[in-house]
C-alpha positions as CSV (number, residue, x, y, z in Angstrom):
1,M,-30.7,-27.6,16.4
2,F,-27.4,-25.4,14.2
3,R,-28.3,-25.1,10.5
4,R,-25.7,-24.3,8.2
5,R,-25.6,-20.9,6.8
6,R,-25.7,-20.5,3.1
7,S,-22.2,-18.7,1.8
8,A,-22.0,-15.4,2.3
9,G,-21.3,-14.6,-1.2
10,L,-23.2,-11.8,-3.5
11,P,-26.5,-13.1,-5.1
12,L,-25.5,-14.7,-8.8
13,S,-27.9,-11.5,-10.3
14,A,-25.2,-9.1,-8.9
15,L,-22.0,-11.3,-9.5
16,L,-23.3,-11.4,-13.2
17,D,-24.2,-8.0,-13.4
18,N,-20.4,-7.3,-11.8
19,Y,-18.8,-9.0,-14.8
20,L,-21.2,-7.5,-17.2
21,V,-19.9,-4.1,-16.3
22,R,-16.2,-5.0,-16.4
23,A,-16.8,-6.8,-19.7
24,E,-18.3,-3.7,-21.3
25,A,-15.1,-1.6,-20.2
26,I,-12.5,-4.2,-21.3
27,A,-14.9,-3.8,-25.0
28,E,-14.7,-0.2,-24.9
29,S,-11.1,-0.3,-24.6
30,G,-10.2,-2.4,-27.0
31,G,-10.9,-5.9,-25.5
32,G,-9.1,-8.2,-24.0
33,N,-9.4,-11.2,-21.4
34,L,-12.1,-11.0,-18.5
35,W,-11.1,-13.3,-15.8
36,V,-13.6,-15.1,-13.5
37,I,-12.2,-15.7,-10.2
38,E,-14.8,-17.2,-8.1
39,P,-13.1,-19.3,-5.1
40,T,-16.4,-19.9,-3.5
41,V,-17.5,-21.8,-6.9
42,P,-16.0,-25.4,-6.8
43,S,-13.8,-26.5,-9.6
44,E,-16.2,-29.0,-11.5
45,L,-18.9,-26.3,-11.5
46,L,-16.6,-23.4,-12.6
47,A,-17.2,-24.4,-16.4
48,D,-21.0,-23.9,-15.6
49,F,-21.0,-20.6,-14.4
50,T,-18.6,-19.5,-16.5
51,D,-21.0,-20.5,-19.2
52,A,-23.8,-18.5,-17.3
53,V,-21.7,-15.5,-17.2
54,V,-20.9,-16.1,-20.9
55,L,-24.6,-16.2,-21.6
56,H,-25.4,-12.9,-19.7
57,L,-22.6,-10.9,-21.5
58,T,-24.4,-12.0,-24.9
59,E,-27.8,-11.5,-23.9
60,H,-26.5,-7.6,-23.0
61,G,-24.4,-7.1,-26.2
62,V,-20.9,-7.7,-25.2
63,E,-19.3,-9.6,-27.9
64,I,-17.2,-12.6,-26.8
65,D,-14.6,-14.7,-28.6
66,G,-14.6,-17.9,-26.6
67,F,-13.8,-19.0,-22.8
68,T,-11.4,-21.2,-21.4
69,V,-11.8,-22.7,-17.8
70,L,-8.3,-23.4,-15.9
71,E,-8.3,-26.9,-14.9
72,G,-8.4,-27.4,-11.4
73,T,-8.7,-23.7,-10.4
74,S,-11.4,-21.5,-9.4
75,S,-10.4,-19.2,-12.4
76,A,-11.5,-18.9,-16.2
77,R,-10.8,-16.7,-18.9
78,I,-13.0,-14.9,-21.2
79,V,-11.9,-13.0,-24.4
80,V,-14.1,-9.9,-25.1
81,L,-13.6,-8.3,-28.7
82,D,-13.3,-4.9,-29.0
83,A,-16.6,-2.8,-29.3
84,W,-15.6,-0.8,-32.2
85,D,-14.9,-4.0,-34.0
86,G,-18.5,-4.8,-34.5
87,Q,-19.5,-1.5,-35.9
88,E,-19.0,-1.3,-39.6
89,D,-19.1,1.6,-41.6
90,T,-21.9,1.8,-44.4
91,E,-20.0,2.8,-47.5
92,D,-23.0,4.8,-48.6
93,E,-22.0,7.3,-45.7
94,E,-19.0,9.9,-47.2
95,P,-16.7,11.1,-44.3
96,P,-17.6,15.1,-43.6
97,P,-15.5,17.2,-46.0
98,L,-12.0,18.5,-44.7
99,P,-12.2,22.3,-43.8
100,D,-10.5,24.7,-45.9
101,V,-6.5,25.1,-44.6
102,V,-5.5,28.8,-45.3
103,L,-1.6,28.6,-45.5
104,R,0.8,31.9,-45.3
105,P,3.5,32.3,-47.7
106,A,6.0,31.6,-45.3
107,D,4.2,27.9,-44.8
108,L,4.4,27.4,-48.7
109,A,8.0,28.6,-49.0
110,P,11.1,26.1,-48.9
111,P,12.8,26.2,-45.2
112,A,15.9,28.8,-45.9
113,P,19.3,27.4,-46.0
114,R,21.3,26.9,-43.0
115,R,24.6,28.7,-42.7
116,P,27.9,27.0,-42.8
117,V,29.4,26.6,-39.2
118,D,32.7,28.7,-39.3
119,E,35.6,26.1,-37.9
120,E,38.1,29.1,-37.0
121,E,36.0,30.8,-35.2
122,P,37.1,29.8,-31.2
123,D,34.7,27.7,-29.3
124,D,32.9,29.4,-26.1
125,V,34.1,26.2,-24.0
126,H,37.6,26.1,-22.8
127,D,39.4,22.6,-23.4
128,G,41.9,23.0,-20.7
129,D,45.0,22.4,-23.3
130,D,45.6,26.2,-23.8
131,E,47.6,27.8,-21.0
132,A,47.0,31.5,-21.9
133,E,43.8,32.8,-20.3
134,E,42.1,35.6,-21.3
135,P,42.7,38.4,-19.5
136,E,40.1,39.8,-16.9
137,T,38.7,43.4,-17.9
138,E,37.9,46.3,-15.4
139,D,33.9,45.2,-15.4
140,D,34.9,41.6,-14.2
141,E,37.2,43.0,-11.9
142,A,34.5,45.6,-10.5
143,V,31.8,42.5,-10.2
144,A,34.4,40.3,-8.5
145,G,34.8,43.5,-5.8
146,V,31.3,43.9,-5.4
147,I,30.6,39.8,-4.8
148,D,33.9,40.3,-2.3
149,R,32.3,43.1,-0.3
150,A,28.7,41.0,0.0
151,Y,30.2,38.2,1.5
152,E,32.4,40.0,3.9
153,S,29.3,42.4,4.9
154,R,27.3,38.6,5.3
155,S,30.0,37.1,7.5
156,A,30.4,40.2,9.7
157,R,27.1,39.8,11.0
């Protein structure tokens, strides 16, 4: 005789703990959707399974806004609220005082005015319209000679 084996899925407590860890991470990061996707659960039982997940999450302090089972699928969506929204600040507690900030005199003074741009100065950019180029100086010729000798010695090797 052969017996049919039970599905090889995780035990229910391990599944619930897995969803709890994921829901806590979602709540800590600002809230969002926790998707319950269990292809091993028949679609007609998914609503009951999702109820069990929601109950497990709320028993462990995760705030839930609601859930939706997607009809005809093995998926459900649970809306997890932000973990920080549930913690209200009491008005009795005053915030800690701000530290004194010491400013330098330069920080207190207004910024120095900008110098106007003198438009009569030649630009460093060559526009190509000028046919007369600046003549090379002796320093430029000396540098060019050194570079030429360096290339010649490399090509001779």
